[in-house]
C-alpha positions as a printed Julia matrix, in Angstrom:
351×3 Matrix{Float64}:
 101.79   -83.04   84.13
 104.95   -83.94   86.12
 107.04   -81.5    88.0
 110.02   -81.06   85.52
 110.19   -80.07   82.37
 112.08   -81.16   79.33
 112.79   -78.33   78.11
 114.1    -78.44   74.31
 113.71   -75.83   71.58
 113.97   -75.93   67.64
 115.74   -73.37   65.17
 116.44   -73.23   61.61
 119.16   -72.67   59.72
 119.44   -71.36   55.99
 122.03   -71.54   53.34
 122.4    -72.68   49.82
 125.04   -75.5    49.83
 128.07   -76.72   47.95
 126.97   -80.38   49.1
 123.14   -79.79   47.55
 125.18   -78.56   44.3
 124.36   -74.84   45.96
 120.83   -75.72   46.37
 119.1    -75.03   49.37
 119.16   -76.37   52.78
 117.34   -76.41   55.91
 118.79   -78.03   58.98
 116.54   -78.28   61.71
 118.42   -77.8    64.83
 116.89   -79.35   68.67
 118.53   -77.06   71.49
 117.73   -79.19   75.49
 118.36   -77.67   78.57
 119.02   -80.11   81.59
 115.92   -79.87   83.51
 118.13   -79.35   86.77
 120.65   -76.76   85.47
 119.26   -75.51   82.44
 122.72   -76.16   80.45
 122.23   -76.57   76.76
 122.64   -79.45   74.29
 122.57   -79.34   70.88
 121.39   -81.7    68.23
 120.99   -81.97   64.57
 120.56   -84.73   61.42
 123.57   -83.71   59.73
 125.33   -83.4    62.22
 124.73   -86.72   63.48
 126.79   -87.99   60.32
 129.92   -86.24   61.51
 129.97   -88.57   65.06
 133.35   -90.02   63.63
 134.76   -86.62   62.21
 134.53   -85.52   65.5
 135.66   -88.65   68.16
 137.26   -90.46   65.4
 137.84   -94.56   66.04
 140.98   -95.39   68.26
 144.15   -97.12   66.98
 144.63  -100.25   69.13
 148.57  -100.81   68.17
 149.58   -97.32   68.63
 147.84   -97.28   72.53
 149.12  -100.73   73.0
 152.53   -99.63   71.93
 152.49   -96.29   74.19
 151.33   -99.12   76.99
 154.78  -100.87   76.13
 157.1    -97.81   75.59
 155.71   -96.38   79.26
 155.82   -99.75   81.34
 159.83   -99.69   82.59
 159.56   -96.64   84.88
 156.12   -95.84   85.5
 155.12   -94.99   89.28
 152.17   -97.15   89.37
 153.52  -100.43   89.02
 154.43  -102.15   91.55
 158.34  -102.44   91.12
 157.42   -98.68   92.77
 154.7    -97.99   93.86
 155.4    -98.49   97.5
 158.6    -96.79   96.85
 158.16   -93.64   95.04
 154.2    -92.69   96.29
 152.88   -90.21   99.0
 151.79   -91.71  102.38
 148.85   -90.32  104.16
 149.07   -90.19  108.47
 148.22   -92.19  110.51
 145.13   -90.66  111.84
 143.91   -90.77  108.37
 144.66   -94.29  107.13
 146.89   -96.73  109.07
 150.11   -97.78  107.4
 149.43   -94.88  104.81
 147.83   -96.25  102.31
 144.89   -98.29  102.3
 144.32  -101.93   99.54
 141.21  -103.03   98.9
 141.36  -106.58   96.27
 143.36  -104.89   93.21
 143.39  -101.2    93.93
 145.74   -99.2    96.19
 145.43   -95.58   97.67
 147.65   -92.75   98.04
 147.65   -89.16   98.02
 148.33   -87.26   94.85
 151.38   -85.8    94.8
 150.53   -82.23   92.97
 146.54   -82.49   95.08
 143.95   -79.63   93.86
 142.2    -80.13   97.57
 142.8    -80.92  100.68
 142.09   -83.94  100.12
 142.99   -85.45   96.54
 143.65   -89.46   96.2
 144.8    -91.5    93.96
 143.09   -94.96   93.2
 144.81   -97.4    91.09
 145.56  -100.74   90.3
 149.39  -101.76   90.65
 149.47  -104.58   88.4
 147.61  -103.41   85.4
 149.84  -101.04   83.47
 146.76  -100.39   80.54
 143.28  -101.61   80.61
 141.1   -101.28   77.34
 137.62  -100.28   78.45
 136.17  -103.93   78.09
 139.2   -104.35   80.79
 137.34  -102.81   83.69
 135.34  -105.99   84.34
 132.58  -105.68   87.19
 135.33  -107.72   90.0
 137.7   -104.52   88.83
 135.4   -102.21   89.06
 134.19  -102.95   91.91
 137.38  -103.21   93.52
 138.42   -99.81   92.62
 135.03   -97.87   92.97
 134.94   -99.7    96.95
 138.56   -98.42   97.37
 137.56   -95.57   96.69
 134.26   -95.15   98.94
 135.22   -96.79  101.63
 138.35   -94.07  102.37
 135.55   -91.5   101.43
 134.31   -92.63  104.53
 137.85   -92.35  106.25
 138.35   -89.45  104.86
 135.25   -88.13  106.59
 136.44   -88.8   109.6
 140.15   -87.61  109.62
 139.17   -84.5   107.69
 135.84   -83.28  109.02
 135.95   -79.74  107.77
 135.54   -81.1   104.18
 132.82   -79.38  102.57
 132.68   -82.14   99.19
 133.92   -85.04   98.19
 133.88   -87.44   95.25
 135.49   -89.92   92.43
 136.05   -89.31   89.5
 138.16   -90.32   86.16
 140.54   -89.29   83.43
 140.76   -91.87   81.15
 143.27   -92.16   78.61
 144.92   -89.03   77.28
 142.18   -87.55   75.31
 140.34   -87.85   78.63
 142.85   -85.66   80.51
 145.05   -88.39   81.93
 148.97   -87.34   82.96
 149.87   -91.47   82.64
 148.46   -94.39   80.56
 148.63   -96.41   83.76
 144.38   -96.4    84.93
 143.26   -94.35   88.09
 140.24   -92.63   89.81
 140.85   -89.66   92.26
 138.99   -88.97   95.64
 138.7    -85.4    95.22
 137.55   -83.27   98.28
 137.87   -79.87   99.82
 136.34   -76.99  101.53
 135.02   -74.61   98.46
 133.19   -77.03   96.01
 133.6    -76.46   92.52
 130.93   -74.34   90.44
 129.01   -76.66   88.58
 128.82   -79.1    91.38
 127.19   -76.2    94.15
 125.21   -75.11   91.72
 123.97   -78.3    91.66
 123.53   -78.82   95.25
 121.39   -75.26   94.91
 118.59   -76.07   92.09
 118.41   -79.46   93.55
 117.78   -77.71   97.09
 115.33   -75.19   95.85
 113.24   -78.0    93.95
 112.61   -79.55   97.27
 111.59   -76.24   98.95
 109.75   -75.85   96.35
 107.93   -79.01   95.99
 108.86   -80.52   99.43
 110.17   -83.96   97.14
 113.82   -84.8    96.1
 114.68   -83.52   92.65
 116.35   -86.89   91.76
 113.49   -88.95   92.79
 111.61   -87.41   91.26
 113.71   -87.22   87.95
 113.64   -91.66   88.22
 110.29   -91.23   88.69
 109.47   -89.23   85.35
 112.0    -90.8    83.37
 110.39   -94.93   84.67
 107.28   -93.23   83.88
 108.41   -91.84   80.22
 110.51   -94.76   79.84
 112.52   -93.91   76.53
 115.42   -93.05   78.14
 115.94   -95.5    80.86
 118.8    -97.85   80.54
 117.96  -100.74   83.69
 119.19  -100.99   87.51
 118.79  -102.37   90.39
 120.28  -101.74   94.1
 118.06   -98.4    94.89
 120.52   -97.22   91.25
 118.76   -96.51   88.04
 120.84   -95.84   85.27
 119.22   -93.29   82.86
 120.65   -91.36   79.06
 121.29   -87.98   80.45
 118.14   -85.68   78.64
 120.56   -82.72   77.44
 123.9    -84.49   77.86
 126.98   -83.07   79.37
 129.41   -84.81   77.51
 129.39   -87.21   74.09
 127.1    -90.72   74.76
 126.42   -89.5    78.61
 124.93   -92.18   81.11
 124.32   -91.32   84.41
 123.29   -93.53   87.59
 121.09   -91.92   90.33
 120.68   -93.39   93.68
 118.01   -90.74   95.64
 118.75   -93.29   98.86
 122.18   -91.84   99.61
 123.58   -88.13   99.73
 127.42   -88.55  100.07
 129.2    -91.55   98.03
 130.71   -93.13  101.82
 127.51   -93.81  102.4
 126.75   -96.59   98.98
 126.86   -99.88  100.92
 128.69  -103.24   99.13
 125.04  -104.26   96.45
 125.24  -100.06   95.89
 128.73   -99.88   94.43
 128.68  -103.44   93.09
 125.71  -102.28   90.77
 127.86   -98.79   90.22
 130.5   -101.58   89.34
 128.12  -103.86   87.4
 126.48  -101.05   85.0
 129.87   -99.19   84.45
 131.42  -102.16   82.96
 128.9   -102.58   80.28
 129.17   -98.51   79.38
 132.57   -98.81   78.84
 132.5   -102.14   77.11
 130.25  -100.37   74.8
 131.88   -98.15   74.41
 134.71   -99.46   72.91
 132.35  -101.2    70.76
 132.07   -98.41   69.54
 135.95   -97.3    69.0
 136.28   -95.19   71.62
 138.49   -96.01   74.22
 139.02   -92.33   76.65
 136.42   -91.42   79.05
 135.61   -89.21   82.29
 133.55   -90.31   85.04
 131.8    -88.68   87.82
 130.64   -89.92   91.48
 129.04   -87.18   93.42
 127.34   -86.7    96.17
 125.87   -83.01   98.11
 127.51   -81.29  100.33
 128.78   -83.33  103.45
 126.92   -80.91  105.78
 123.43   -79.88  106.08
 119.74   -81.19  104.85
 120.48   -84.48  102.75
 116.94   -84.82  101.99
 117.38   -82.36   98.9
 120.53   -84.82   97.14
 121.56   -87.69   95.68
 124.72   -89.86   95.01
 124.78   -90.06   91.19
 127.36   -90.95   88.59
 127.58   -89.36   85.17
 130.3    -91.57   82.23
 131.02   -89.52   79.47
 133.05   -90.95   76.38
 135.66   -88.54   74.74
 137.7    -88.43   72.12
 139.07   -91.6    70.41
 143.19   -92.38   71.41
 145.19   -92.25   68.38
 148.02   -90.24   66.78
 146.61   -87.48   65.83
 143.5    -87.41   68.13
 141.78   -84.44   68.13
 140.16   -82.21   71.22
 136.1    -82.4    71.79
 136.0    -79.65   73.87
 135.37   -76.49   71.24
 133.98   -73.08   72.43
 131.07   -74.09   72.82
 131.72   -76.47   75.46
 134.35   -74.79   77.22
 133.5    -71.66   77.17
 129.37   -70.89   76.55
 128.63   -73.78   79.24
 126.93   -76.47   75.88
 127.57   -79.64   74.28
 126.63   -81.54   71.35
 125.12   -83.94   70.82
 126.41   -86.99   68.33
 123.12   -90.23   69.38
 120.25   -89.22   70.64
 119.64   -90.06   74.63
 116.7    -92.17   73.55
 118.97   -94.32   71.19
 121.37   -94.49   73.46
 119.22   -96.01   76.11
 117.2    -98.37   73.48
 120.96   -99.9    72.57
 122.18  -100.35   76.76
 118.36  -101.86   77.61
 119.58  -105.28   75.17
 123.16  -104.89   77.3
 121.78  -104.33   81.01
 119.34  -107.18   81.07
 121.99  -109.53   79.35
């Protein structure tokens, strides 16, 4: 038996259903627990039929109309970006802004932490998920990772540093123009801190990294492994934190600034395949987060982990996919089984 327990329980809900002419219906509900945090995710055969009602399908003509209407005056676009966006002090970035390929990094005008930067592509005002090809993602992720290294040197007392994304309005984006965010400060968000504490406790108890153990045990099981290279393993999360969640785990790295070019390229390659799959499934909005361990202290328990989740499809009457269960009780819904996601994506990653 392995060191990690993939825990789940089963419940039955019984009622007389009008969908069955008021005959007794008994629905089987599976509750999965994340092996590290204990967060729950709920699945049932009936729920699996409701995904389109919850998430919808993207109205691309509506999305493109919004892109056209928001193009004029966009301050991330090339005509304005260098005139109206903030700059960093010279000791952080010479010249105040950082460029890598088509990606540009500058301060967030409304920061949520001591270090809060925007990474955008000035020439690309609107991108479908499938437009994030490996080269474009490699430039954006690479710019964020390289800037994170500069930030570690300039802000030596930071506790945490992540690279995150809200793409499209249903995912929380405040504007259409695609962008990522480098986010770091002195007080780690509670869930990130919880993961650090639990990973450290696992290391103290077992003498090995939770994240390396997760990769080893998932690889032995095989059913949720998608692929990987360059020390990066892609998995469908056992108890997902959002719709169609896929994760990449790099146990050999504990800080995002420590990623090398091959690892950034693998993250870009894999993420581009997941995003293209989302679009083929009718989805358009997504969030991702690329997180490491604490910037100071023993790094042996920690790893760099990327998580990407799909959000409600963009359309005129899109609905939130965040309910009391997620927002207030710390649970999630499973519409597509992680094992099914992995089976679908394995063919994509192998192509």
